[in-house]
TORKOL-4160 file (C-alpha; in steps of 0.2 Angstrom, whole numbers, padded with zeros to 4 digits, m for minus):
112
<pt num="1" X="m0066" Y="0078" Z="0099"/>
<pt num="2" X="m0053" Y="0064" Z="0091"/>
<pt num="3" X="m0059" Y="0067" Z="0073"/>
<pt num="4" X="m0055" Y="0049" Z="0070"/>
<pt num="5" X="m0068" Y="0041" Z="0057"/>
<pt num="6" X="m0074" Y="0027" Z="0048"/>
<pt num="7" X="m0078" Y="0025" Z="0029"/>
<pt num="8" X="m0092" Y="0014" Z="0027"/>
<pt num="9" X="m0094" Y="0002" Z="0012"/>
<pt num="10" X="m0078" Y="0012" Z="0003"/>
<pt num="11" X="m0079" Y="0010" Z="m0015"/>
<pt num="12" X="m0074" Y="0028" Z="m0022"/>
<pt num="13" X="m0058" Y="0029" Z="m0012"/>
<pt num="14" X="m0054" Y="0046" Z="m0020"/>
<pt num="15" X="m0070" Y="0053" Z="m0013"/>
<pt num="16" X="m0067" Y="0046" Z="0004"/>
<pt num="17" X="m0050" Y="0053" Z="0005"/>
<pt num="18" X="m0056" Y="0069" Z="m0001"/>
<pt num="19" X="m0071" Y="0072" Z="0011"/>
<pt num="20" X="m0059" Y="0066" Z="0025"/>
<pt num="21" X="m0047" Y="0078" Z="0021"/>
<pt num="22" X="m0061" Y="0093" Z="0020"/>
<pt num="23" X="m0068" Y="0087" Z="0036"/>
<pt num="24" X="m0050" Y="0085" Z="0046"/>
<pt num="25" X="m0055" Y="0067" Z="0049"/>
<pt num="26" X="m0042" Y="0053" Z="0051"/>
<pt num="27" X="m0049" Y="0036" Z="0043"/>
<pt num="28" X="m0045" Y="0023" Z="0055"/>
<pt num="29" X="m0058" Y="0010" Z="0053"/>
<pt num="30" X="m0067" Y="0001" Z="0038"/>
<pt num="31" X="m0085" Y="m0004" Z="0040"/>
<pt num="32" X="m0092" Y="m0014" Z="0027"/>
<pt num="33" X="m0109" Y="m0022" Z="0027"/>
<pt num="34" X="m0106" Y="m0036" Z="0015"/>
<pt num="35" X="m0094" Y="m0044" Z="0003"/>
<pt num="36" X="m0102" Y="m0037" Z="m0013"/>
<pt num="37" X="m0091" Y="m0027" Z="m0025"/>
<pt num="38" X="m0101" Y="m0011" Z="m0024"/>
<pt num="39" X="m0098" Y="m0011" Z="m0006"/>
<pt num="40" X="m0081" Y="m0019" Z="m0002"/>
<pt num="41" X="m0073" Y="m0017" Z="m0018"/>
<pt num="42" X="m0061" Y="m0003" Z="m0011"/>
<pt num="43" X="m0057" Y="m0010" Z="0004"/>
<pt num="44" X="m0040" Y="m0016" Z="m0002"/>
<pt num="45" X="m0036" Y="0001" Z="m0010"/>
<pt num="46" X="m0041" Y="0010" Z="0003"/>
<pt num="47" X="m0030" Y="0002" Z="0016"/>
<pt num="48" X="m0015" Y="0002" Z="0006"/>
<pt num="49" X="m0018" Y="0022" Z="0003"/>
<pt num="50" X="m0022" Y="0026" Z="0020"/>
<pt num="51" X="m0008" Y="0020" Z="0033"/>
<pt num="52" X="m0022" Y="0026" Z="0048"/>
<pt num="53" X="m0033" Y="0011" Z="0045"/>
<pt num="54" X="m0030" Y="m0003" Z="0057"/>
<pt num="55" X="m0047" Y="m0011" Z="0057"/>
<pt num="56" X="m0060" Y="m0019" Z="0043"/>
<pt num="57" X="m0074" Y="m0024" Z="0050"/>
<pt num="58" X="m0085" Y="m0037" Z="0040"/>
<pt num="59" X="m0099" Y="m0049" Z="0044"/>
<pt num="60" X="m0095" Y="m0067" Z="0050"/>
<pt num="61" X="m0091" Y="m0079" Z="0037"/>
<pt num="62" X="m0096" Y="m0067" Z="0024"/>
<pt num="63" X="m0077" Y="m0065" Z="0016"/>
<pt num="64" X="m0074" Y="m0047" Z="0015"/>
<pt num="65" X="m0058" Y="m0040" Z="0006"/>
<pt num="66" X="m0047" Y="m0035" Z="0020"/>
<pt num="67" X="m0057" Y="m0040" Z="0035"/>
<pt num="68" X="m0048" Y="m0040" Z="0051"/>
<pt num="69" X="m0062" Y="m0040" Z="0062"/>
<pt num="70" X="m0078" Y="m0051" Z="0058"/>
<pt num="71" X="m0092" Y="m0047" Z="0068"/>
<pt num="72" X="m0111" Y="m0054" Z="0071"/>
<pt num="73" X="m0127" Y="m0049" Z="0080"/>
<pt num="74" X="m0123" Y="m0038" Z="0096"/>
<pt num="75" X="m0107" Y="m0036" Z="0095"/>
<pt num="76" X="m0101" Y="m0017" Z="0100"/>
<pt num="77" X="m0084" Y="m0007" Z="0098"/>
<pt num="78" X="m0080" Y="0011" Z="0096"/>
<pt num="79" X="m0073" Y="0022" Z="0085"/>
<pt num="80" X="m0061" Y="0034" Z="0093"/>
<pt num="81" X="m0066" Y="0037" Z="0111"/>
<pt num="82" X="m0084" Y="0043" Z="0107"/>
<pt num="83" X="m0093" Y="0035" Z="0095"/>
<pt num="84" X="m0102" Y="0019" Z="0098"/>
<pt num="85" X="m0105" Y="0006" Z="0085"/>
<pt num="86" X="m0117" Y="m0008" Z="0088"/>
<pt num="87" X="m0118" Y="m0022" Z="0074"/>
<pt num="88" X="m0135" Y="m0030" Z="0070"/>
<pt num="89" X="m0134" Y="m0047" Z="0060"/>
<pt num="90" X="m0145" Y="m0045" Z="0045"/>
<pt num="91" X="m0142" Y="m0060" Z="0035"/>
<pt num="92" X="m0153" Y="m0057" Z="0016"/>
<pt num="93" X="m0144" Y="m0049" Z="0004"/>
<pt num="94" X="m0127" Y="m0061" Z="0009"/>
<pt num="95" X="m0126" Y="m0074" Z="0021"/>
<pt num="96" X="m0114" Y="m0063" Z="0032"/>
<pt num="97" X="m0124" Y="m0047" Z="0031"/>
<pt num="98" X="m0123" Y="m0035" Z="0044"/>
<pt num="99" X="m0129" Y="m0018" Z="0048"/>
<pt num="100" X="m0120" Y="m0004" Z="0059"/>
<pt num="101" X="m0129" Y="0006" Z="0072"/>
<pt num="102" X="m0120" Y="0020" Z="0077"/>
<pt num="103" X="m0120" Y="0030" Z="0092"/>
<pt num="104" X="m0141" Y="0026" Z="0094"/>
<pt num="105" X="m0144" Y="0036" Z="0081"/>
<pt num="106" X="m0139" Y="0031" Z="0063"/>
<pt num="107" X="m0141" Y="0015" Z="0056"/>
<pt num="108" X="m0128" Y="0010" Z="0038"/>
<pt num="109" X="m0139" Y="m0004" Z="0031"/>
<pt num="110" X="m0130" Y="m0009" Z="0015"/>
<pt num="111" X="m0143" Y="m0016" Z="0005"/>
<pt num="112" X="m0154" Y="m0023" Z="0017"/>
């Protein structure tokens, strides 16, 4: 187990950092479903506070703060070596809104 983790739609960075510490997790990724403040508002603060974060995902053309990897429908990547993430393009709530389907078991939907 790598203990590498992602923060999804980080707004309350104190709570996110506490949850990571409580679970011995190392946050290296931010998954952002869309650019509205209540989903992406903590991206830049979390990036500044957590030096292990090296990837920020967001939907193509959605102008996600701090985004390093724009993703679209069908894109896939891993968090650590074990956690598979598949992207679903769901452009209703915002033009670049995406959902993250994790390990074929969980879906982070944002506001979709």
